[in-house]
N, C-alpha and C positions, 0 to 999 in steps of 0.2 A: 526267409521264411522260418518260423520256428515249427518243431516238430515234438510230439510227445507221443506216450504210450496209450494215454486215454484223454479225450475231453468230454467233459460233462455239461450240458447246458441246464441251468437252475439249481440255484442254491437254496432250494428247500428242505424239507424233511427227506424226500428219497434221495435227492441229489447229494446231500452233505452224507447221509449215510453210505451210500455208494462209494463217494470220494474217499472217506476214511478208510473204509473196508480194502478197497483196490490199492490204496497207497501203503497200506500195511502188508500188503503181499508183496511189495517192492516196486509196483507201478509207478511210474511218474505221471501224476493226475493233474490236470488243468481244469479247474471248476469256475465257469463264468455265470455272470447273471447281469440281465439289464438293470436290476434295481440297485438301489445305493445302500441296501442293507440284506444279508443273507436272513434266510428264515423268517420272514415278515407274519407269515402265518401261525407260525409255531409261537410267536410273541403274544398274538392277541387270542388265542385259542384257549379253550377252557376259562374264558372271564379273565384271561392273563394268570393261570395258573398252569395250563397245559396239562388238559388230559392225555399223556403221553401214550398209553395204552390200556389194555384190558384182560385183566387175567384169564377171563373166560374166552378169549379170542377162539372162534371156530369158523370153518368154511360158511357155516350156515349164516352168520353174521355179515355175510358179503352178498351182494347180487350183481349180476352180470350176465348178458345173454350166452357166456359161455362158463356156466357156474362151475365147473371142477377146474377151471385155470389157476385160482388161487390157492388151491391145496398145498402143491408141492413147494411154494416159496413159504407159506405160512408155516408148514412142518419142519424148514429147514432154520428158520430163525423165528422164536417164539416169544411171548412177552417175557419170559424168564431170562431170556439171552439179553433184552434190552434192560430189563430190571437190575440185571447184573452189572451192566456197563452205568447205570445210574447209581448204583451201591459204591462202584469203584471211586466214583468221583464225589461221594459224600453228598449227593442231593437229597436232601429230605421230602418225603412223600408221604400220602396217605391214600388208603381207600376211601373213596366217598360214597359210593353204594353200586352193587350190581357190577362188581370187580373194576370199577374206573378208578385208575389211579391218576391223581394228581400232584403237583409239585405243593409242599407245604408253603414256599415262598413265591417266586414268581417265573413265568415261563421262561425267562432268561437264563435260568439256572440250566435248562435242557439246551437251549440253543449254545451257550456258553461251553458247555461239554462237548458237545458235537465240534465246536470250532476249535476247542483245545485239542480234541483227538485228530481233527484234520491238519492242525499245526504240527502235534508230534511227528505225525506220519509223512509229513512233507508235501500235503497238498499246497498247490499252487493256486490261490483264490482270487480273482479279479470280479469286482463290482463294477456297475455302471457301463458295463462292455456289453454292446449290441451285436448280434451275429446277423450279417447282411446276406449272407448266401452260403450254400452249402454244395458242395459237387461231389460225385462219387468217383474215386479214382483206381487205379489197379492197385495201388497199394491201401485203399481206405477212403477216407474223406477229407477234402479240402474246404475249410472253413475261411470266409472273407469276414473279418471282424475289426472292430475298433483298434486292436492290438496288433493289426495287420493279419496276413495270411497264417493260418495254423494247418498243418497236416498231421492227421492222427489214423491208426487203424481202425480204432474204437470209437464210437461216438454214441454218448447215453444222451437220450432227452428226457429230462426231469422238470420239464417245464410247468406240470399241474394243468388244471383245467380253468374254468372260465369264472370260478366263482369270487367274489371282492375283487373287482375290477381296481378298486382305489388302492390295493396292495400289489398293483402291477400285473394282475392276471391278463392273459392275451390267449389267443388263440394258436399262436407259434406253432407249438408243438403238433397240432393238428395237420398243420401247414406241411410241415416236414414229413409227417406220416404220409399225407395223399402224394406229396412229390415222388417219394420212393416206392408208391404202388399198394399202400394200404387203405384199407376202408375205414373211414370214421363213421362210428355209429350215431345218430342222431344225438345231441346233448341238450339237458335241460337242467335246471335248478334243483338241488335236492338238499335235504336238511334245512329247510327253509321255513319262515312264517307265513301263515294265509292272511290273505286281504278280504274284506268283506264291503258288502254294501248294503244300503236299504236299512230295514228295521234291526238287522243283523248287526249292521256296523254302530248303529245308535247303541244298542245292547252292549258291546264290545267296548266303545268310548266310555260309557258310563262306568263300565267295569273295568276299567283300564288300571292295570297294576294288580288285579286280583288273580291268585292262584288257586286251583283247585285238582285235586288227586281225581282221575277219571281212568277210563279205557277208552281209547280211539280206535276206531276200525274203517278199513275202508279196504276195496278188492281183496278182500279173503285175508288180510293182515291185521294184527291187533296190537296195541302198544297200551301197558299199564303204565302209566306215566303222570305227572302233572301238566295241565295247561295252562296258559297265562294268557290274560284278556289285555289287549293293547289298544290304544287309540285307532291302530290301522286294521286290526282284527284279531287272528289268534296265533300264539306262539306258545312256548315251553317245550319241554322235552318229548312229550306225547305227539304233539302236531309237528314238530321236526321230523319225528320219526315216520309218521304217516306221509308227510309231503313228499317223500319218495315213490310213494305206490299210487298217490293220487294223480288224475288225469282232468284236464278243465271240465266242468260240468259234472263231473262225481259228487255223490253225496258222501259226508263222513259222518259218522254214526258217533256220538259222544254218550257214554254212560256215565252220568256224574255220580251214581251210586255204585260203584264197582264192588263193592263188597256185600250188596245186599241184591236179593230179588226186589225191584222196587215196588210190585205190587203187593208181595208179601210183606214187605216193610211198611207200606201204607195201610193195609188191611190189620197189621197188628197194634199200629200207632192208633188207629180208629177206635180199635177195641180197646186198648189199655187205656187211652186219654181221648175219651170224645169231645171233650169241652175245648181242647187246644185248638187254635187257630193255625192252619195250614202255615202261615207265614211263621210262625213262632216255632213250629216244628222244624221248618226248613232253615231257620236261624240258627239252630244247634247243630246243623250238618254243614252249612256254609257261612259266609259273613252276613251279617244281618242286611247290608245293602244288597248283596247277591240275592238273598232270600226274598227281599220285598221286591226287585226289579223282577225276578222270575215269578212271583205270585201274581204280580201286578200284570206282567207280560203275558203269562201264558193261562193263568187260572183266576177266578175272583176268590180272593181269600175269604175263607169263613170257618167255623168250629168244623172239626174233622167229621162229628156225627150228621153233618147236615148233606156229604156227600154221597151221592148214588152209588151203587157198584160200577155203573157205565163211567161216571166222571172220575172216579178212583183208577179206572183203567186207563183213561186217557191222561191223566197226572202221570200215572208209572210210565206211560209209553214215552213221554216227554222228558221225564228224569233219567229213565234208563236206556233211552234209545233217541236221543235228540239227533234230528237229523239237521245238518248243517251243508250248504253249499256254498264253498268258498268262492268268491270273484277271481280270484287268481293267486298267485304267490308274489312276495316281494322280489323275486327274482335273482339274477346274480348278484345284486348289488349286496345281499346279506346272507346268501346261501353259502353252507358252510362246505358243500361239495358240488362237484359236476357230475350228473349222472350221465352215462354212454360215455363215448370217448374211442379210442384206437380199439378197433376189433382184436380181441385176442387170439383169434382162432388163426392169425397169420404171425403168432408171436409164439417162442418157446416156453412152455412154463417152467423148465429147468433153468433157462439162462438168460430169459428175457430178450433174447436176441429175435430181430426181426428174420422171418422165412423168405422174407422177399429182397432183403438187401442185407448181404452178411456184414458184421462187423457194427450194424445199426442196433441200439439197445433203446426200450421204453421201459420206464418204472414209474411207480406212483399214479397219481390222480388223472395223469393224460390216459391211461388206460382204460378200457370198459371194465373197471372193478370199483365198486362203491360199496363202503361199510356202513351198518348203522352208526347212531349217534353213541358215544359212549367210548371213545380211544381206539376204536377199530379201523379208523382209516389212517391214524398214525401207525398203527402196527403194520398195516398194509406196504405203508411208505418204508419203514425199516425192513421189513422182510423182502420186498421187490427189490429195494436198493442194494441189500447183502446179497442177494441171489445174482445179480447182474455182475457184482464186483468180483464174484468168484471166476469170471471167464472173459471179463474185459482184457 
């Protein structure tokens, strides 16, 4: 039997950060993952450029049934701490928008940086390694693995959620949590595209590839970003953001004219250019194809002077508050995150340690902490991994 100071299960963002930080403290760290490669979600994130943090990270950018839980870890490891690490390794990056930091080159720059830090600190990394069983012992935990039995006083679960199963996502972390008496809150796909049906799907298919700046609202939440029409439905940053707050059957309101009061704008255009066709006017705001489809689908296009006040109000209502009821979401297959997870009320916000089973820690996405789109979920991975690493 081999023994070690710390075993971390899961070599993703949180697990790598925890491993390199704990090892730098002089702990002997064994990092294991069932996958054939570390950090697969890091590699595919941000369109292959890894949106590795957000400069404006704040607890308000996260949601959880225990909203105060994330504050301590986020305060102790900030975006500037991670940026310092990135700068130390000479990784070139840029701000895309709204504080979102991306690699200039490829996501592998971030993964290679983390792996190099692990190597320097002496982390023992084992891939293609399955954990078959975990038992609590007087001295800590005994793991039955492909490497044989491993004993450790500290066990860190950094296995992530259920999103993107093709990258190896499983519910293993939730199973371990339940085994040791933890409540696992209901999970669902978050930051995920919507699917549509009927006439709406036809419209989305016809407009597939078209992007438009909007304000999207649902259940008291609003996001000002672009939406993207796809052959399956609706995607784009605004849709991904609002999907985390949407429930089946809910209507999503889309304001296609977020910079204007739709009715005032239409009335002003009717007064200034009464002979212009509605289709022509919309073609100056949207693509010509979208303008034509909207005009043909929602209203009969004619010169602006021919619309009655009631008709203008109807058009304004559709442009400024388009009501869409998605058929569903694309699910975990394409979801960027998993909502829900291990209930944080039984986890120490300072140490990430279980209150149910001493020496057991949970970090990253396996916990019921989910960030908005834009680098916040990576910052939670770094912060929670760093927090646990101070105490394992």
